[in-house]
N, CA, C and O atoms as a Tinker XYZ file with bonds, in Angstrom:
   476  protein
     1  N    -25.524000   -1.711000    9.180000    73     2
     2  CA   -24.182000   -1.723000    8.603000    64     1     3
     3  C    -23.889000   -3.135000    8.077000    63     2     4     5
     4  O    -24.132000   -4.117000    8.777000    81     3
     5  N    -23.361000   -3.238000    6.835000    73     3     6
     6  CA   -23.094000   -4.562000    6.272000    64     5     7
     7  C    -21.980000   -5.286000    7.021000    63     6     8     9
     8  O    -21.077000   -4.667000    7.583000    81     7
     9  N    -22.068000   -6.599000    7.011000    73     7    10
    10  CA   -21.043000   -7.425000    7.645000    64     9    11
    11  C    -19.749000   -7.322000    6.837000    63    10    12    13
    12  O    -19.767000   -7.281000    5.607000    81    11
    13  N    -18.629000   -7.280000    7.559000    73    11    14
    14  CA   -17.330000   -7.176000    6.887000    64    13    15
    15  C    -16.408000   -8.309000    7.309000    63    14    16    17
    16  O    -16.656000   -9.002000    8.296000    81    15
    17  N    -15.355000   -8.481000    6.553000    73    15    18
    18  CA   -14.294000   -9.419000    6.920000    64    17    19
    19  C    -12.970000   -8.767000    6.561000    63    18    20    21
    20  O    -12.921000   -7.868000    5.722000    81    19
    21  N    -11.904000   -9.217000    7.193000    73    19    22
    22  CA   -10.576000   -8.670000    6.940000    64    21    23
    23  C     -9.893000   -9.462000    5.834000    63    22    24    25
    24  O     -9.825000  -10.691000    5.876000    81    23
    25  N     -9.391000   -8.731000    4.843000    73    23    26
    26  CA    -8.703000   -9.338000    3.703000    64    25    27
    27  C     -7.398000   -8.580000    3.491000    63    26    28    29
    28  O     -7.356000   -7.354000    3.597000    81    27
    29  N     -6.338000   -9.318000    3.193000    73    27    30
    30  CA    -5.063000   -8.660000    2.913000    64    29    31
    31  C     -5.176000   -7.810000    1.654000    63    30    32    33
    32  O     -5.810000   -8.201000    0.674000    81    31
    33  N     -4.547000   -6.641000    1.701000    73    31    34
    34  CA    -4.560000   -5.748000    0.553000    64    33    35
    35  C     -4.035000   -6.449000   -0.703000    63    34    36    37
    36  O     -4.528000   -6.211000   -1.806000    81    35
    37  N     -3.044000   -7.305000   -0.529000    73    35    38
    38  CA    -2.496000   -8.048000   -1.658000    64    37    39
    39  C     -3.492000   -8.968000   -2.332000    63    38    40    41
    40  O     -3.292000   -9.346000   -3.486000    81    39
    41  N     -4.561000   -9.337000   -1.643000    73    39    42
    42  CA    -5.608000  -10.165000   -2.238000    64    41    43
    43  C     -6.671000   -9.321000   -2.936000    63    42    44    45
    44  O     -7.460000   -9.839000   -3.727000    81    43
    45  N     -6.691000   -8.028000   -2.644000    73    43    46
    46  CA    -7.682000   -7.135000   -3.241000    64    45    47
    47  C     -7.128000   -6.403000   -4.457000    63    46    48    49
    48  O     -7.827000   -6.216000   -5.453000    81    47
    49  N     -5.872000   -5.994000   -4.367000    73    47    50
    50  CA    -5.248000   -5.233000   -5.449000    64    49    51
    51  C     -4.696000   -6.175000   -6.510000    63    50    52    53
    52  O     -4.239000   -7.276000   -6.201000    81    51
    53  N     -4.742000   -5.733000   -7.756000    73    51    54
    54  CA    -4.152000   -6.513000   -8.843000    64    53    55
    55  C     -2.631000   -6.442000   -8.779000    63    54    56    57
    56  O     -1.939000   -7.408000   -9.101000    81    55
    57  N     -2.117000   -5.277000   -8.357000    73    55    58
    58  CA    -0.671000   -5.067000   -8.260000    64    57    59
    59  C     -0.366000   -4.304000   -6.975000    63    58    60    61
    60  O     -0.991000   -3.284000   -6.686000    81    59
    61  N      0.591000   -4.803000   -6.216000    73    59    62
    62  CA     1.163000   -4.070000   -5.083000    64    61    63
    63  C      2.657000   -4.079000   -5.339000    63    62    64    65
    64  O      3.267000   -5.143000   -5.441000    81    63
    65  N      3.250000   -2.896000   -5.442000    73    63    66
    66  CA     4.671000   -2.839000   -5.797000    64    65    67
    67  C      5.368000   -1.692000   -5.068000    63    66    68    69
    68  O      4.737000   -0.780000   -4.535000    81    67
    69  N      6.688000   -1.781000   -5.071000    73    67    70
    70  CA     7.520000   -0.710000   -4.541000    64    69    71
    71  C      8.615000   -0.424000   -5.545000    63    70    72    73
    72  O      8.998000   -1.285000   -6.337000    81    71
    73  N      9.114000    0.811000   -5.498000    73    71    74
    74  CA    10.181000    1.189000   -6.420000    64    73    75
    75  C     10.882000    2.431000   -5.895000    63    74    76    77
    76  O     10.374000    3.130000   -5.018000    81    75
    77  N     12.047000    2.687000   -6.445000    73    75    78
    78  CA    12.787000    3.886000   -6.079000    64    77    79
    79  C     12.025000    5.133000   -6.493000    63    78    80    81
    80  O     11.330000    5.158000   -7.509000    81    79
    81  N     12.176000    6.146000   -5.692000    73    79    82
    82  CA    11.694000    7.484000   -6.040000    64    81    83
    83  C     12.868000    8.429000   -5.796000    63    82    84    85
    84  O     12.723000    9.481000   -5.173000    81    83
    85  N     14.017000    8.033000   -6.296000    73    83    86
    86  CA    15.254000    8.767000   -6.057000    64    85    87
    87  C     16.055000    8.072000   -4.974000    63    86    88    89
    88  O     15.604000    7.068000   -4.423000    81    87
    89  N     17.236000    8.586000   -4.658000    73    87    90
    90  CA    18.108000    7.901000   -3.703000    64    89    91
    91  C     17.651000    7.989000   -2.246000    63    90    92    93
    92  O     18.184000    7.284000   -1.390000    81    91
    93  N     16.668000    8.848000   -1.955000    73    91    94
    94  CA    16.247000    9.050000   -0.565000    64    93    95
    95  C     14.795000    8.692000   -0.298000    63    94    96    97
    96  O     14.325000    8.845000    0.830000    81    95
    97  N     14.074000    8.219000   -1.307000    73    95    98
    98  CA    12.655000    7.924000   -1.143000    64    97    99
    99  C     12.273000    6.615000   -1.848000    63    98   100   101
   100  O     12.930000    6.176000   -2.792000    81    99
   101  N     11.194000    6.016000   -1.355000    73    99   102
   102  CA    10.579000    4.837000   -1.968000    64   101   103
   103  C      9.121000    5.154000   -2.272000    63   102   104   105
   104  O      8.475000    5.892000   -1.528000    81   103
   105  N      8.613000    4.608000   -3.347000    73   103   106
   106  CA     7.202000    4.764000   -3.684000    64   105   107
   107  C      6.540000    3.393000   -3.641000    63   106   108   109
   108  O      7.090000    2.401000   -4.119000    81   107
   109  N      5.354000    3.363000   -3.061000    73   107   110
   110  CA     4.531000    2.160000   -2.995000    64   109   111
   111  C      3.277000    2.408000   -3.813000    63   110   112   113
   112  O      2.716000    3.503000   -3.773000    81   111
   113  N      2.836000    1.406000   -4.551000    73   111   114
   114  CA     1.614000    1.511000   -5.339000    64   113   115
   115  C      0.718000    0.322000   -5.045000    63   114   116   117
   116  O      1.185000   -0.812000   -4.936000    81   115
   117  N     -0.568000    0.591000   -4.920000    73   115   118
   118  CA    -1.589000   -0.463000   -4.893000    64   117   119
   119  C     -2.548000   -0.128000   -6.023000    63   118   120   121
   120  O     -3.221000    0.903000   -5.992000    81   119
   121  N     -2.610000   -1.008000   -7.026000    73   119   122
   122  CA    -3.392000   -0.770000   -8.233000    64   121   123
   123  C     -4.482000   -1.839000   -8.337000    63   122   124   125
   124  O     -4.227000   -3.024000   -8.123000    81   123
   125  N     -5.679000   -1.408000   -8.662000    73   123   126
   126  CA    -6.839000   -2.301000   -8.693000    64   125   127
   127  C     -7.375000   -2.434000  -10.110000    63   126   128   129
   128  O     -7.386000   -1.466000  -10.870000    81   127
   129  N     -7.822000   -3.638000  -10.463000    73   127   130
   130  CA    -8.397000   -3.840000  -11.790000    64   129   131
   131  C     -9.923000   -3.878000  -11.759000    63   130   132   133
   132  O    -10.568000   -4.037000  -12.795000    81   131
   133  N    -10.492000   -3.731000  -10.569000    73   131   134
   134  CA   -11.956000   -3.734000  -10.436000    64   133   135
   135  C    -12.405000   -2.553000   -9.592000    63   134   136   137
   136  O    -11.819000   -2.254000   -8.551000    81   135
   137  N    -13.454000   -1.887000  -10.059000    73   135   138
   138  CA   -14.000000   -0.739000   -9.335000    64   137   139
   139  C    -14.492000   -1.114000   -7.946000    63   138   140   141
   140  O    -14.278000   -0.365000   -6.993000    81   139
   141  N    -15.156000   -2.275000   -7.815000    73   139   142
   142  CA   -15.721000   -2.639000   -6.516000    64   141   143
   143  C    -14.635000   -2.881000   -5.467000    63   142   144   145
   144  O    -14.814000   -2.539000   -4.298000    81   143
   145  N    -13.511000   -3.467000   -5.880000    73   143   146
   146  CA   -12.429000   -3.711000   -4.924000    64   145   147
   147  C    -11.753000   -2.397000   -4.526000    63   146   148   149
   148  O    -11.471000   -2.172000   -3.350000    81   147
   149  N    -11.497000   -1.537000   -5.504000    73   147   150
   150  CA   -10.915000   -0.228000   -5.199000    64   149   151
   151  C    -11.844000    0.553000   -4.265000    63   150   152   153
   152  O    -11.409000    1.123000   -3.264000    81   151
   153  N    -13.125000    0.563000   -4.614000    73   151   154
   154  CA   -14.107000    1.302000   -3.827000    64   153   155
   155  C    -14.192000    0.774000   -2.392000    63   154   156   157
   156  O    -14.305000    1.557000   -1.449000    81   155
   157  N    -14.138000   -0.538000   -2.228000    73   155   158
   158  CA   -14.201000   -1.128000   -0.884000    64   157   159
   159  C    -13.020000   -0.685000   -0.033000    63   158   160   161
   160  O    -13.185000   -0.356000    1.141000    81   159
   161  N    -11.828000   -0.674000   -0.623000    73   159   162
   162  CA   -10.636000   -0.237000    0.118000    64   161   163
   163  C    -10.736000    1.247000    0.434000    63   162   164   165
   164  O    -10.454000    1.664000    1.557000    81   163
   165  N    -11.131000    2.039000   -0.538000    73   163   166
   166  CA   -11.251000    3.477000   -0.334000    64   165   167
   167  C    -12.269000    3.797000    0.758000    63   166   168   169
   168  O    -11.989000    4.594000    1.654000    81   167
   169  N    -13.437000    3.186000    0.687000    73   167   170
   170  CA   -14.508000    3.443000    1.654000    64   169   171
   171  C    -14.152000    2.950000    3.055000    63   170   172   173
   172  O    -14.672000    3.466000    4.044000    81   171
   173  N    -13.270000    1.956000    3.144000    73   171   174
   174  CA   -12.900000    1.432000    4.466000    64   173   175
   175  C    -12.104000    2.449000    5.283000    63   174   176   177
   176  O    -12.082000    2.388000    6.513000    81   175
   177  N    -11.453000    3.377000    4.594000    73   175   178
   178  CA   -10.609000    4.396000    5.244000    64   177   179
   179  C     -9.510000    3.762000    6.096000    63   178   180   181
   180  O     -9.026000    4.382000    7.042000    81   179
   181  N     -9.116000    2.536000    5.767000    73   179   182
   182  CA    -8.065000    1.884000    6.547000    64   181   183
   183  C     -6.696000    1.971000    5.887000    63   182   184   185
   184  O     -5.693000    1.590000    6.490000    81   183
   185  N     -6.643000    2.463000    4.671000    73   183   186
   186  CA    -5.362000    2.692000    4.010000    64   185   187
   187  C     -5.109000    4.200000    4.057000    63   186   188   189
   188  O     -5.640000    4.962000    3.248000    81   187
   189  N     -4.291000    4.606000    5.017000    73   187   190
   190  CA    -4.021000    6.020000    5.266000    64   189   191
   191  C     -2.523000    6.227000    5.465000    63   190   192   193
   192  O     -1.756000    5.271000    5.587000    81   191
   193  N     -2.134000    7.466000    5.495000    73   191   194
   194  CA    -0.743000    7.810000    5.797000    64   193   195
   195  C     -0.315000    7.156000    7.119000    63   194   196   197
   196  O      0.774000    6.589000    7.217000    81   195
   197  N     -1.175000    7.242000    8.117000    73   195   198
   198  CA    -0.851000    6.714000    9.446000    64   197   199
   199  C     -0.782000    5.188000    9.456000    63   198   200   201
   200  O      0.105000    4.613000   10.088000    81   199
   201  N     -1.708000    4.530000    8.764000    73   199   202
   202  CA    -1.694000    3.064000    8.774000    64   201   203
   203  C     -0.492000    2.522000    7.997000    63   202   204   205
   204  O      0.074000    1.496000    8.376000    81   203
   205  N     -0.103000    3.189000    6.935000    73   203   206
   206  CA     1.080000    2.772000    6.183000    64   205   207
   207  C      2.327000    2.986000    7.040000    63   206   208   209
   208  O      3.213000    2.132000    7.068000    81   207
   209  N      2.399000    4.112000    7.735000    73   207   210
   210  CA     3.537000    4.372000    8.627000    64   209   211
   211  C      3.639000    3.274000    9.688000    63   210   212   213
   212  O      4.735000    2.793000    9.974000    81   211
   213  N      2.507000    2.876000   10.271000    73   211   214
   214  CA     2.501000    1.790000   11.262000    64   213   215
   215  C      3.002000    0.489000   10.652000    63   214   216   217
   216  O      3.810000   -0.216000   11.257000    81   215
   217  N      2.522000    0.172000    9.455000    73   215   218
   218  CA     2.922000   -1.076000    8.797000    64   217   219
   219  C      4.426000   -1.118000    8.542000    63   218   220   221
   220  O      5.028000   -2.191000    8.566000    81   219
   221  N      5.028000    0.028000    8.301000    73   219   222
   222  CA     6.465000    0.096000    8.008000    64   221   223
   223  C      7.304000    0.472000    9.225000    63   222   224   225
   224  O      8.529000    0.559000    9.136000    81   223
   225  N      6.646000    0.694000   10.359000    73   223   226
   226  CA     7.374000    1.012000   11.586000    64   225   227
   227  C      8.109000    2.337000   11.519000    63   226   228   229
   228  O      9.190000    2.486000   12.088000    81   227
   229  N      7.516000    3.305000   10.818000    73   227   230
   230  CA     8.120000    4.632000   10.724000    64   229   231
   231  C      7.141000    5.670000   11.250000    63   230   232   233
   232  O      5.940000    5.421000   11.351000    81   231
   233  N      7.670000    6.821000   11.578000    73   231   234
   234  CA     6.839000    7.935000   12.012000    64   233   235
   235  C      6.043000    8.448000   10.811000    63   234   236   237
   236  O      6.582000    8.491000    9.705000    81   235
   237  N      4.780000    8.838000   10.993000    73   235   238
   238  CA     3.991000    9.369000    9.871000    64   237   239
   239  C      4.661000   10.544000    9.155000    63   238   240   241
   240  O      4.383000   10.786000    7.981000    81   239
   241  N      5.525000   11.263000    9.834000    73   239   242
   242  CA     6.218000   12.382000    9.179000    64   241   243
   243  C      7.176000   11.894000    8.090000    63   242   244   245
   244  O      7.596000   12.680000    7.241000    81   243
   245  N      7.523000   10.607000    8.108000    73   243   246
   246  CA     8.400000   10.036000    7.083000    64   245   247
   247  C      7.642000    9.791000    5.768000    63   246   248   249
   248  O      8.259000    9.596000    4.721000    81   247
   249  N      6.310000    9.800000    5.827000    73   247   250
   250  CA     5.491000    9.639000    4.618000    64   249   251
   251  C      5.421000   11.015000    3.956000    63   250   252   253
   252  O      4.753000   11.919000    4.458000    81   251
   253  N      6.107000   11.165000    2.841000    73   251   254
   254  CA     6.164000   12.483000    2.202000    64   253   255
   255  C      4.963000   12.754000    1.307000    63   254   256   257
   256  O      4.630000   13.914000    1.062000    81   255
   257  N      4.306000   11.703000    0.812000    73   255   258
   258  CA     3.068000   11.919000    0.056000    64   257   259
   259  C      2.197000   10.668000    0.129000    63   258   260   261
   260  O      2.686000    9.541000    0.197000    81   259
   261  N      0.903000   10.912000    0.112000    73   259   262
   262  CA    -0.092000    9.837000    0.108000    64   261   263
   263  C     -1.213000   10.301000   -0.808000    63   262   264   265
   264  O     -1.882000   11.296000   -0.529000    81   263
   265  N     -1.413000    9.579000   -1.899000    73   263   266
   266  CA    -2.439000    9.958000   -2.862000    64   265   267
   267  C     -3.377000    8.805000   -3.134000    63   266   268   269
   268  O     -2.964000    7.654000   -3.274000    81   267
   269  N     -4.649000    9.144000   -3.204000    73   267   270
   270  CA    -5.652000    8.221000   -3.696000    64   269   271
   271  C     -6.010000    8.744000   -5.083000    63   270   272   273
   272  O     -6.365000    9.913000   -5.231000    81   271
   273  N     -5.920000    7.889000   -6.099000    73   271   274
   274  CA    -6.137000    8.306000   -7.483000    64   273   275
   275  C     -7.311000    7.508000   -8.056000    63   274   276   277
   276  O     -7.108000    6.463000   -8.674000    81   275
   277  N     -8.548000    8.000000   -7.849000    73   275   278
   278  CA    -9.726000    7.233000   -8.274000    64   277   279
   279  C     -9.745000    6.895000   -9.765000    63   278   280   281
   280  O    -10.111000    5.779000  -10.131000    81   279
   281  N     -9.363000    7.826000  -10.623000    73   279   282
   282  CA    -9.413000    7.575000  -12.069000    64   281   283
   283  C     -8.483000    6.428000  -12.474000    63   282   284   285
   284  O     -8.710000    5.778000  -13.494000    81   283
   285  N     -7.451000    6.182000  -11.687000    73   283   286
   286  CA    -6.515000    5.083000  -11.959000    64   285   287
   287  C     -6.764000    3.875000  -11.055000    63   286   288   289
   288  O     -6.065000    2.867000  -11.156000    81   287
   289  N     -7.763000    3.977000  -10.172000    73   287   290
   290  CA    -8.029000    2.933000   -9.167000    64   289   291
   291  C     -6.732000    2.580000   -8.446000    63   290   292   293
   292  O     -6.314000    1.422000   -8.417000    81   291
   293  N     -6.103000    3.603000   -7.864000    73   291   294
   294  CA    -4.779000    3.408000   -7.273000    64   293   295
   295  C     -4.593000    4.211000   -5.993000    63   294   296   297
   296  O     -5.226000    5.244000   -5.774000    81   295
   297  N     -3.698000    3.693000   -5.157000    73   295   298
   298  CA    -3.165000    4.414000   -4.005000    64   297   299
   299  C     -1.663000    4.513000   -4.237000    63   298   300   301
   300  O     -1.031000    3.535000   -4.638000    81   299
   301  N     -1.092000    5.679000   -3.989000    73   299   302
   302  CA     0.351000    5.892000   -4.161000    64   301   303
   303  C      0.885000    6.518000   -2.883000    63   302   304   305
   304  O      0.337000    7.498000   -2.379000    81   303
   305  N      1.950000    5.945000   -2.372000    73   303   306
   306  CA     2.563000    6.420000   -1.133000    64   305   307
   307  C      4.058000    6.579000   -1.381000    63   306   308   309
   308  O      4.696000    5.696000   -1.954000    81   307
   309  N      4.608000    7.696000   -0.953000    73   307   310
   310  CA     6.057000    7.887000   -1.025000    64   309   311
   311  C      6.554000    8.177000    0.372000    63   310   312   313
   312  O      5.966000    8.982000    1.094000    81   311
   313  N      7.643000    7.520000    0.758000    73   311   314
   314  CA     8.216000    7.785000    2.072000    64   313   315
   315  C      9.732000    7.821000    2.012000    63   314   316   317
   316  O     10.354000    7.300000    1.086000    81   315
   317  N     10.307000    8.450000    3.024000    73   315   318
   318  CA    11.753000    8.588000    3.124000    64   317   319
   319  C     12.346000    7.222000    3.425000    63   318   320   321
   320  O     11.906000    6.532000    4.345000    81   319
   321  N     13.348000    6.835000    2.644000    73   319   322
   322  CA    14.018000    5.555000    2.859000    64   321   323
   323  C     14.715000    5.570000    4.210000    63   322   324   325
   324  O     15.278000    6.594000    4.599000    81   323
   325  N     14.689000    4.457000    4.930000    73   323   326
   326  CA    15.414000    4.384000    6.206000    64   325   327
   327  C     16.914000    4.613000    6.031000    63   326   328   329
   328  O     17.573000    5.184000    6.900000    81   327
   329  N     17.443000    4.158000    4.891000    73   327   330
   330  CA    18.857000    4.358000    4.542000    64   329   331
   331  C     18.898000    4.832000    3.095000    63   330   332   333
   332  O     18.182000    4.299000    2.247000    81   331
   333  N     19.719000    5.815000    2.811000    73   331   334
   334  CA    19.850000    6.300000    1.438000    64   333   335
   335  C     20.296000    5.155000    0.524000    63   334   336   337
   336  O     21.001000    4.241000    0.952000    81   335
   337  N     19.879000    5.222000   -0.717000    73   335   338
   338  CA    20.243000    4.199000   -1.695000    64   337   339
   339  C     21.758000    4.027000   -1.751000    63   338   340   341
   340  O     22.501000    5.001000   -1.873000    81   339
   341  N     22.200000    2.785000   -1.663000    73   339   342
   342  CA    23.617000    2.385000   -1.727000    64   341   343
   343  C     24.438000    2.812000   -0.510000    63   342   344   345
   344  O     25.666000    2.732000   -0.542000    81   343
   345  N     23.790000    3.257000    0.549000    73   343   346
   346  CA    24.544000    3.632000    1.755000    64   345   347
   347  C     24.719000    2.413000    2.654000    63   346   348   349
   348  O     24.073000    1.384000    2.456000    81   347
   349  N     25.596000    2.540000    3.638000    73   347   350
   350  CA    25.846000    1.470000    4.593000    64   349   351
   351  C     24.537000    1.117000    5.305000    63   350   352   353
   352  O     23.856000    2.006000    5.817000    81   351
   353  N     24.188000   -0.144000    5.341000    73   351   354
   354  CA    22.963000   -0.600000    5.999000    64   353   355
   355  C     21.778000   -0.731000    5.064000    63   354   356   357
   356  O     20.767000   -1.327000    5.434000    81   355
   357  N     21.878000   -0.190000    3.871000    73   355   358
   358  CA    20.792000   -0.276000    2.904000    64   357   359
   359  C     20.840000   -1.649000    2.240000    63   358   360   361
   360  O     21.911000   -2.117000    1.854000    81   359
   361  N     19.675000   -2.298000    2.105000    73   359   362
   362  CA    19.676000   -3.681000    1.617000    64   361   363
   363  C     18.860000   -3.906000    0.342000    63   362   364   365
   364  O     18.737000   -5.045000   -0.109000    81   363
   365  N     18.310000   -2.865000   -0.236000    73   363   366
   366  CA    17.479000   -3.024000   -1.429000    64   365   367
   367  C     17.716000   -1.836000   -2.357000    63   366   368   369
   368  O     16.958000   -0.866000   -2.355000    81   367
   369  N     18.766000   -1.931000   -3.138000    73   367   370
   370  CA    19.204000   -0.817000   -3.985000    64   369   371
   371  C     18.084000   -0.294000   -4.871000    63   370   372   373
   372  O     17.938000    0.918000   -5.028000    81   371
   373  N     17.292000   -1.186000   -5.451000    73   371   374
   374  CA    16.245000   -0.768000   -6.388000    64   373   375
   375  C     14.905000   -0.482000   -5.721000    63   374   376   377
   376  O     13.980000    0.001000   -6.373000    81   375
   377  N     14.794000   -0.772000   -4.437000    73   375   378
   378  CA    13.545000   -0.524000   -3.724000    64   377   379
   379  C     12.410000   -1.437000   -4.134000    63   378   380   381
   380  O     11.248000   -1.141000   -3.854000    81   379
   381  N     12.723000   -2.544000   -4.793000    73   379   382
   382  CA    11.692000   -3.418000   -5.343000    64   381   383
   383  C     11.196000   -4.481000   -4.369000    63   382   384   385
   384  O     10.279000   -5.233000   -4.700000    81   383
   385  N     11.779000   -4.560000   -3.183000    73   383   386
   386  CA    11.392000   -5.601000   -2.238000    64   385   387
   387  C     10.721000   -5.030000   -0.990000    63   386   388   389
   388  O     10.681000   -5.684000    0.053000    81   387
   389  N     10.201000   -3.825000   -1.098000    73   387   390
   390  CA     9.644000   -3.148000    0.074000    64   389   391
   391  C      8.120000   -3.143000    0.113000    63   390   392   393
   392  O      7.538000   -2.471000    0.965000    81   391
   393  N      7.469000   -3.863000   -0.769000    73   391   394
   394  CA     6.015000   -3.830000   -0.862000    64   393   395
   395  C      5.297000   -4.771000    0.098000    63   394   396   397
   396  O      4.086000   -4.637000    0.279000    81   395
   397  N      5.988000   -5.707000    0.710000    73   395   398
   398  CA     5.331000   -6.754000    1.490000    64   397   399
   399  C      4.521000   -6.209000    2.678000    63   398   400   401
   400  O      3.390000   -6.659000    2.865000    81   399
   401  N      5.026000   -5.274000    3.486000    73   399   402
   402  CA     4.169000   -4.768000    4.567000    64   401   403
   403  C      2.866000   -4.147000    4.049000    63   402   404   405
   404  O      1.820000   -4.292000    4.682000    81   403
   405  N      2.922000   -3.461000    2.913000    73   403   406
   406  CA     1.705000   -2.899000    2.328000    64   405   407
   407  C      0.774000   -4.023000    1.870000    63   406   408   409
   408  O     -0.429000   -3.983000    2.130000    81   407
   409  N      1.323000   -5.003000    1.204000    73   407   410
   410  CA     0.553000   -6.129000    0.691000    64   409   411
   411  C     -0.156000   -6.890000    1.819000    63   410   412   413
   412  O     -1.245000   -7.427000    1.620000    81   411
   413  N      0.463000   -6.933000    2.996000    73   411   414
   414  CA    -0.087000   -7.697000    4.118000    64   413   415
   415  C     -1.035000   -6.904000    5.017000    63   414   416   417
   416  O     -1.560000   -7.447000    5.989000    81   415
   417  N     -1.260000   -5.632000    4.707000    73   415   418
   418  CA    -2.193000   -4.848000    5.524000    64   417   419
   419  C     -3.594000   -5.445000    5.415000    63   418   420   421
   420  O     -4.040000   -5.808000    4.327000    81   419
   421  N     -4.280000   -5.543000    6.545000    73   419   422
   422  CA    -5.638000   -6.097000    6.573000    64   421   423
   423  C     -6.654000   -4.983000    6.374000    63   422   424   425
   424  O     -6.609000   -3.951000    7.044000    81   423
   425  N     -7.571000   -5.211000    5.437000    73   423   426
   426  CA    -8.568000   -4.210000    5.069000    64   425   427
   427  C     -9.952000   -4.807000    5.311000    63   426   428   429
   428  O    -10.237000   -5.898000    4.818000    81   427
   429  N    -10.825000   -4.116000    6.061000    73   427   430
   430  CA   -12.195000   -4.625000    6.226000    64   429   431
   431  C    -13.006000   -4.343000    4.959000    63   430   432   433
   432  O    -13.139000   -3.191000    4.545000    81   431
   433  N    -13.538000   -5.386000    4.354000    73   431   434
   434  CA   -14.352000   -5.242000    3.144000    64   433   435
   435  C    -15.692000   -5.922000    3.365000    63   434   436   437
   436  O    -15.789000   -6.848000    4.170000    81   435
   437  N    -16.724000   -5.478000    2.663000    73   435   438
   438  CA   -18.029000   -6.132000    2.810000    64   437   439
   439  C    -17.948000   -7.619000    2.483000    63   438   440   441
   440  O    -17.281000   -8.022000    1.530000    81   439
   441  N    -18.621000   -8.409000    3.270000    73   439   442
   442  CA   -18.638000   -9.860000    3.056000    64   441   443
   443  C    -19.225000  -10.229000    1.699000    63   442   444   445
   444  O    -18.972000  -11.318000    1.185000    81   443
   445  N    -20.007000   -9.325000    1.120000    73   443   446
   446  CA   -20.616000   -9.600000   -0.185000    64   445   447
   447  C    -19.587000   -9.661000   -1.311000    63   446   448   449
   448  O    -19.880000  -10.200000   -2.378000    81   447
   449  N    -18.394000   -9.122000   -1.095000    73   447   450
   450  CA   -17.338000   -9.214000   -2.097000    64   449   451
   451  C    -16.699000  -10.584000   -1.952000    63   450   452   453
   452  O    -15.947000  -10.831000   -1.009000    81   451
   453  N    -17.000000  -11.467000   -2.885000    73   451   454
   454  CA   -16.540000  -12.852000   -2.740000    64   453   455
   455  C    -15.374000  -13.203000   -3.639000    63   454   456   457
   456  O    -14.631000  -14.136000   -3.334000    81   455
   457  N    -15.191000  -12.499000   -4.718000    73   455   458
   458  CA   -14.109000  -12.815000   -5.632000    64   457   459
   459  C    -13.011000  -11.771000   -5.499000    63   458   460   461
   460  O    -13.253000  -10.570000   -5.617000    81   459
   461  N    -11.842000  -12.238000   -5.260000    73   459   462
   462  CA   -10.670000  -11.356000   -5.217000    64   461   463
   463  C     -9.459000  -12.182000   -5.571000    63   462   464   465
   464  O     -9.553000  -13.398000   -5.739000    81   463
   465  N     -8.324000  -11.527000   -5.686000    73   463   466
   466  CA    -7.103000  -12.181000   -6.141000    64   465   467
   467  C     -6.516000  -13.060000   -5.050000    63   466   468   469
   468  O     -6.415000  -12.631000   -3.900000    81   467
   469  N     -6.131000  -14.274000   -5.389000    73   467   470
   470  CA    -5.417000  -15.139000   -4.461000    64   469   471
   471  C     -3.932000  -14.936000   -4.683000    63   470   472   473
   472  O     -3.443000  -14.996000   -5.811000    81   471
   473  N     -3.228000  -14.699000   -3.604000    73   471   474
   474  CA    -1.781000  -14.494000   -3.711000    64   473   475
   475  C     -1.074000  -15.773000   -3.338000    63   474   476
   476  O      0.155000  -15.828000   -3.358000    81   475
């Protein structure tokens, strides 16, 4: 088995973002500009519905969809917002500041992958 090291998802993906998916849901995207980086994350099996739920401190049942889109070199996750958009206690109306836990997830990748994005 090849030697691996842990790298933050934000250093592997070209784009990690969050956005509204209506007033009750948020969507997270991790988009890759290189096949080898996308493939390494996909093969690691460490980006899952359960691992994203852990990173966000929510029950996996709150993740309403989790898609891996190979043709787009992307992972897409949608989950129920902790607070409805514009409701009392909600702090990010546009959902644009919710990507950091995803970006900070540690992914084991082969040590042979030496070039990746510096954040």
